[in-house]
Backbone as ProteinMPNN parsed JSONL, in Angstrom:
{"seq_chain_A": "KLMKEVSEYGAMPTWQRAKRGYYKQLLEEAGFVDVQERDYSEHVRPILRLFWLLSAIPYYFIVLFHLEKYFVNAIGGARGYYAQKYWRYVAISAKKPIIGGDNSTKS", "coords_chain_A": {"N_chain_A": [[3.828, -20.521, 7.804], [1.385, -21.085, 8.957], [0.923, -18.71, 10.531], [0.748, -16.898, 8.546], [-1.528, -17.633, 7.101], [-3.527, -17.383, 9.046], [-3.278, -14.642, 9.543], [-3.997, -13.66, 6.995], [-6.622, -14.896, 6.392], [-8.059, -14.489, 8.707], [-7.978, -11.845, 9.143], [-6.073, -10.711, 10.922], [-3.51, -9.024, 11.091], [-1.471, -8.33, 12.859], [-0.239, -10.429, 13.827], [1.934, -11.027, 12.245], [3.764, -9.074, 12.777], [3.97, -8.598, 15.482], [6.076, -9.046, 17.926], [7.925, -10.223, 20.891], [7.318, -7.93, 23.385], [6.254, -6.026, 21.807], [3.537, -4.852, 22.012], [3.862, -3.652, 24.465], [5.803, -1.732, 24.097], [4.392, -0.173, 22.134], [2.441, 0.966, 23.833], [3.955, 2.361, 25.717], [5.15, 4.204, 24.003], [2.977, 5.654, 23.337], [2.526, 6.993, 25.519], [1.624, 5.899, 27.982], [1.907, 4.719, 31.334], [3.529, 2.478, 33.907], [3.358, 0.063, 32.566], [2.502, -3.328, 32.318], [3.126, -6.66, 31.586], [1.704, -9.798, 31.463], [2.242, -13.211, 31.334], [0.124, -15.785, 30.491], [0.201, -18.176, 29.26], [0.821, -20.854, 30.058], [-1.369, -21.52, 31.553], [-3.361, -21.545, 29.686], [-2.707, -23.529, 27.794], [-3.759, -26.207, 28.562], [-6.558, -25.925, 27.896], [-6.345, -25.461, 25.198], [-5.362, -27.869, 24.363], [-7.575, -29.521, 24.802], [-9.393, -28.291, 23.031], [-8.075, -28.853, 20.635], [-8.273, -31.662, 20.642], [-11.106, -31.901, 20.292], [-11.423, -30.782, 17.815], [-9.793, -32.224, 16.052], [-10.706, -34.327, 14.239], [-12.558, -32.873, 12.46], [-10.656, -30.992, 11.575], [-8.948, -32.412, 9.881], [-10.636, -33.003, 7.805], [-11.279, -30.452, 6.822], [-8.821, -29.572, 5.994], [-8.181, -31.5, 3.981], [-10.16, -30.947, 2.048], [-9.407, -28.388, 1.407], [-10.515, -26.072, 2.774], [-9.692, -24.139, 4.5], [-9.711, -21.344, 4.61], [-12.309, -20.759, 5.183], [-12.765, -21.742, 7.695], [-11.242, -20.484, 9.796], [-10.878, -20.068, 12.686], [-11.143, -22.78, 13.612], [-8.907, -23.949, 12.286], [-6.831, -22.335, 13.203], [-6.893, -22.821, 15.995], [-6.482, -25.614, 16.079], [-4.03, -25.939, 14.747], [-2.56, -24.174, 16.336], [-2.104, -25.638, 18.648], [-0.143, -27.386, 17.753], [1.874, -25.522, 17.303], [2.941, -24.432, 19.711], [5.334, -23.426, 20.627], [5.629, -21.029, 19.302], [3.896, -18.98, 20.119], [2.352, -16.814, 22.582], [0.196, -16.312, 25.268], [-0.866, -13.365, 26.474], [-1.509, -10.881, 28.888], [-1.987, -7.477, 28.914], [-1.523, -4.609, 30.803], [-1.986, -1.1, 31.538], [-1.441, 2.274, 32.647], [-2.876, 5.557, 32.209], [-0.989, 8.507, 32.377], [-1.0, 10.673, 35.119], [-1.755, 14.202, 35.17], [-0.828, 17.254, 36.553], [-2.206, 18.264, 39.719], [-4.851, 17.558, 40.284], [-5.936, 15.269, 39.772], [-6.695, 14.925, 37.181], [-6.598, 13.422, 33.901], [-4.343, 12.762, 31.253], [-5.24, 13.785, 28.0]], "CA_chain_A": [[2.605, -20.683, 6.998], [0.203, -20.949, 9.845], [0.723, -17.337, 10.89], [0.312, -16.191, 7.251], [-2.991, -18.048, 6.829], [-4.414, -16.818, 10.092], [-3.287, -13.199, 9.258], [-4.795, -13.402, 5.733], [-7.97, -15.296, 6.397], [-8.682, -14.063, 9.917], [-7.89, -10.409, 9.442], [-5.213, -10.463, 12.151], [-2.203, -8.749, 10.525], [-0.4, -7.983, 13.79], [0.473, -11.671, 14.11], [3.281, -11.113, 11.608], [4.758, -8.078, 13.332], [4.02, -8.573, 17.019], [7.17, -9.796, 18.583], [8.025, -10.002, 22.268], [7.451, -6.505, 23.839], [5.607, -5.2, 20.712], [2.444, -4.017, 22.537], [4.411, -2.86, 25.688], [6.461, -0.584, 23.41], [3.433, 0.683, 21.58], [1.789, 1.669, 24.89], [4.905, 3.323, 26.258], [5.264, 5.265, 23.072], [1.698, 6.392, 23.371], [2.482, 7.87, 26.808], [1.158, 5.172, 29.102], [2.944, 4.338, 32.324], [3.211, 1.347, 34.593], [2.854, -1.045, 31.596], [2.819, -4.595, 32.822], [2.724, -7.805, 30.646], [1.602, -11.062, 32.262], [2.136, -14.374, 30.47], [-0.743, -16.757, 30.955], [0.283, -19.272, 28.281], [0.776, -22.179, 30.728], [-2.822, -21.736, 31.978], [-4.136, -21.619, 28.359], [-2.405, -24.697, 27.118], [-4.678, -27.279, 28.759], [-7.783, -25.812, 27.133], [-5.987, -25.59, 23.847], [-5.269, -29.308, 24.078], [-8.944, -29.965, 24.701], [-9.948, -27.677, 21.732], [-7.386, -29.668, 19.548], [-8.941, -33.009, 20.731], [-12.452, -31.751, 19.768], [-11.352, -30.352, 16.411], [-8.921, -33.013, 15.32], [-11.282, -34.958, 13.034], [-13.02, -31.823, 11.454], [-9.498, -30.37, 11.032], [-8.452, -33.147, 8.782], [-11.602, -32.804, 6.635], [-11.055, -29.035, 6.433], [-7.471, -29.545, 5.234], [-8.437, -32.391, 2.908], [-10.959, -30.269, 1.059], [-8.884, -27.089, 1.167], [-11.498, -25.171, 3.187], [-9.05, -23.432, 5.572], [-10.057, -19.951, 4.682], [-13.692, -20.644, 5.713], [-12.802, -22.206, 9.109], [-9.996, -19.887, 10.363], [-10.841, -20.439, 14.039], [-10.809, -24.188, 13.894], [-7.563, -24.237, 11.868], [-5.936, -21.58, 14.104], [-6.864, -23.572, 17.234], [-5.913, -26.951, 15.929], [-2.547, -25.802, 14.415], [-2.018, -23.509, 17.475], [-1.677, -26.683, 19.599], [1.148, -27.874, 17.275], [2.858, -24.411, 17.209], [2.948, -23.792, 20.913], [6.577, -22.618, 20.976], [5.639, -19.759, 18.576], [2.983, -18.033, 20.534], [2.13, -16.682, 23.994], [-1.174, -15.676, 25.652], [-0.458, -12.426, 27.399], [-2.431, -9.836, 29.227], [-1.242, -6.229, 29.124], [-2.255, -3.522, 31.468], [-1.166, 0.135, 31.566], [-2.142, 3.435, 33.208], [-2.68, 6.837, 31.708], [-0.351, 9.358, 33.353], [-1.795, 11.763, 35.769], [-1.034, 15.459, 35.018], [-1.29, 18.244, 37.508], [-2.573, 17.661, 40.996], [-6.281, 17.475, 40.353], [-6.367, 13.835, 39.315], [-7.089, 14.849, 35.721], [-5.706, 12.588, 33.074], [-3.886, 13.301, 29.928], [-6.163, 13.495, 26.978]], "C_chain_A": [[1.423, -20.472, 7.821], [-0.134, -19.486, 10.094], [0.172, -16.559, 9.633], [-1.099, -16.418, 6.971], [-3.87, -17.342, 7.814], [-4.461, -15.275, 9.848], [-4.147, -12.91, 8.077], [-6.199, -13.657, 5.891], [-8.76, -14.714, 7.636], [-8.528, -12.62, 10.181], [-7.165, -10.068, 10.691], [-3.796, -10.198, 11.62], [-1.123, -8.536, 11.549], [0.318, -9.291, 14.096], [1.842, -11.612, 13.537], [4.264, -10.093, 12.127], [4.866, -7.984, 14.825], [5.056, -9.564, 17.609], [7.151, -9.551, 20.075], [8.14, -8.466, 22.537], [6.849, -5.552, 22.835], [4.587, -4.257, 21.296], [2.894, -3.123, 23.732], [4.995, -1.628, 25.078], [5.457, 0.423, 22.798], [2.717, 1.621, 22.698], [2.672, 2.714, 25.5], [5.125, 4.426, 25.294], [4.085, 6.192, 22.961], [1.619, 7.241, 24.633], [1.93, 7.123, 28.049], [2.313, 4.793, 30.087], [2.514, 3.039, 33.072], [2.679, 0.255, 33.664], [3.384, -2.407, 32.151], [2.272, -5.669, 31.8], [2.85, -9.04, 31.492], [1.404, -12.189, 31.235], [1.248, -15.448, 31.085], [-0.801, -18.061, 30.042], [0.166, -20.662, 28.947], [-0.679, -22.526, 31.184], [-3.724, -21.966, 30.733], [-3.886, -22.939, 27.718], [-3.367, -25.954, 27.329], [-5.968, -27.174, 28.005], [-7.523, -25.872, 25.684], [-5.87, -27.064, 23.457], [-6.664, -29.927, 23.817], [-9.565, -29.557, 23.467], [-9.353, -28.633, 20.555], [-8.042, -31.059, 19.469], [-10.41, -32.991, 20.005], [-12.391, -31.376, 18.262], [-10.43, -31.23, 15.467], [-9.571, -33.617, 14.129], [-11.857, -33.896, 12.076], [-11.84, -31.177, 10.808], [-9.027, -31.093, 9.719], [-9.324, -33.076, 7.478], [-11.403, -31.444, 5.997], [-9.882, -28.99, 5.477], [-7.712, -30.349, 3.98], [-9.135, -31.69, 1.791], [-10.608, -28.769, 0.852], [-9.836, -25.972, 1.572], [-10.928, -24.352, 4.328], [-9.504, -22.009, 5.76], [-11.509, -19.701, 5.238], [-13.772, -21.055, 7.197], [-11.451, -21.755, 9.841], [-9.851, -20.229, 11.894], [-10.459, -21.907, 14.403], [-9.341, -24.499, 13.469], [-6.576, -23.549, 12.772], [-5.813, -22.343, 15.448], [-6.167, -24.914, 17.131], [-4.342, -26.82, 15.695], [-1.825, -25.042, 15.657], [-1.413, -24.536, 18.514], [-0.235, -27.205, 19.034], [2.275, -26.76, 17.289], [3.019, -23.657, 18.562], [4.172, -22.989, 21.227], [6.584, -21.288, 20.147], [4.736, -18.739, 19.124], [2.992, -17.946, 22.103], [0.722, -16.056, 24.232], [-0.803, -14.687, 26.822], [-1.613, -11.407, 27.748], [-1.616, -8.529, 29.597], [-2.101, -5.247, 29.767], [-1.327, -2.188, 31.567], [-2.1, 1.241, 32.232], [-1.907, 4.658, 32.418], [-2.05, 7.672, 32.749], [-1.213, 10.408, 33.86], [-1.069, 13.148, 35.614], [-1.584, 16.381, 36.024], [-1.634, 17.537, 38.836], [-4.017, 17.404, 41.304], [-6.82, 16.196, 39.978], [-6.989, 13.837, 37.904], [-6.089, 13.986, 34.983], [-5.426, 13.181, 31.829], [-4.833, 12.85, 28.877], [-5.474, 13.05, 25.631]], "O_chain_A": [[0.516, -19.739, 7.43], [-1.271, -19.05, 9.912], [-0.721, -15.716, 9.718], [-1.826, -15.485, 6.63], [-4.878, -16.751, 7.429], [-5.53, -14.67, 9.931], [-4.967, -11.994, 8.129], [-7.004, -12.778, 5.583], [-9.969, -14.496, 7.565], [-8.869, -12.142, 11.263], [-7.606, -9.208, 11.453], [-2.953, -11.092, 11.698], [0.055, -8.55, 11.19], [1.439, -9.239, 14.604], [2.812, -12.046, 14.157], [5.472, -10.234, 11.936], [5.776, -7.346, 15.355], [4.821, -10.767, 17.727], [6.381, -8.694, 20.508], [8.994, -7.805, 21.947], [6.944, -4.34, 23.025], [4.691, -3.04, 21.14], [2.381, -2.026, 23.954], [4.682, -0.53, 25.537], [5.611, 1.64, 22.903], [2.464, 2.809, 22.497], [2.227, 3.827, 25.78], [5.284, 5.562, 25.739], [4.195, 7.346, 22.548], [0.744, 8.095, 24.775], [1.798, 7.751, 29.099], [3.467, 4.592, 29.71], [1.388, 2.558, 32.939], [1.672, -0.389, 33.956], [4.578, -2.564, 32.406], [1.165, -5.573, 31.27], [3.868, -9.319, 32.126], [0.516, -12.124, 30.385], [1.602, -15.983, 32.136], [-1.732, -18.864, 30.102], [-0.525, -21.538, 28.428], [-1.1, -23.683, 31.178], [-4.786, -22.575, 30.858], [-4.815, -23.471, 27.109], [-3.712, -26.641, 26.367], [-6.469, -28.182, 27.507], [-8.404, -26.304, 24.942], [-6.239, -27.451, 22.348], [-6.915, -30.67, 22.868], [-10.239, -30.371, 22.836], [-10.076, -29.096, 19.673], [-8.328, -31.564, 18.383], [-10.802, -33.903, 19.277], [-13.336, -31.691, 17.538], [-10.333, -30.979, 14.266], [-9.039, -33.45, 13.031], [-11.624, -34.051, 10.878], [-11.915, -30.82, 9.633], [-8.768, -30.49, 8.677], [-8.861, -33.086, 6.337], [-11.366, -31.316, 4.773], [-9.938, -28.469, 4.363], [-7.419, -29.813, 2.911], [-8.718, -31.835, 0.642], [-11.356, -28.006, 0.24], [-9.983, -25.005, 0.824], [-11.738, -23.875, 5.123], [-9.665, -21.521, 6.879], [-11.85, -18.604, 5.681], [-14.753, -20.741, 7.87], [-10.701, -22.563, 10.387], [-8.771, -20.642, 12.315], [-9.653, -22.208, 15.283], [-8.624, -25.206, 14.177], [-5.545, -24.141, 13.09], [-4.705, -22.48, 15.968], [-5.368, -25.29, 17.989], [-3.522, -27.477, 16.337], [-0.649, -25.28, 15.933], [-0.376, -24.294, 19.133], [0.702, -27.409, 19.807], [3.465, -27.076, 17.286], [3.205, -22.44, 18.585], [4.119, -22.011, 21.972], [7.514, -20.499, 20.314], [4.78, -17.618, 18.618], [3.518, -18.805, 22.811], [0.203, -15.338, 23.377], [-0.489, -15.093, 27.941], [-2.525, -11.165, 26.958], [-0.726, -8.529, 30.448], [-3.251, -5.036, 29.381], [-0.101, -2.253, 31.661], [-3.319, 1.104, 32.33], [-0.781, 4.832, 31.951], [-2.466, 7.619, 33.906], [-2.05, 10.973, 33.156], [0.124, 13.233, 35.907], [-2.772, 16.287, 36.333], [-1.365, 16.349, 39.009], [-4.378, 17.073, 42.433], [-8.033, 16.018, 39.868], [-7.69, 12.909, 37.501], [-4.929, 13.84, 35.37], [-6.171, 14.032, 31.343], [-5.21, 11.679, 28.832], [-6.162, 12.766, 24.65]]}, "name": "protein", "num_of_chains": 1, "seq": "KLMKEVSEYGAMPTWQRAKRGYYKQLLEEAGFVDVQERDYSEHVRPILRLFWLLSAIPYYFIVLFHLEKYFVNAIGGARGYYAQKYWRYVAISAKKPIIGGDNSTKS"}
């Protein structure tokens, strides 16, 4: 339910299709090389807990008055703390392949 609401209200449709390796596969299919995925989830969790503590009281009022679609970030952050096993915070880097010997890159 959380992912559906965030996708619908927050205009983030990739939440529903982005599984592990999704973005890496997209980059490789597009021709990028040396694709690396780094998981920073453990470093983000403490700040997410702080965000949840700050948003706990407003969160309950937002839910009580059915205002979720107007406060997507607050709802996503608060519920994200509860749903930690369903998400990861990753950084993905890749390089465009070099073609020829003149350091020109593929367009």
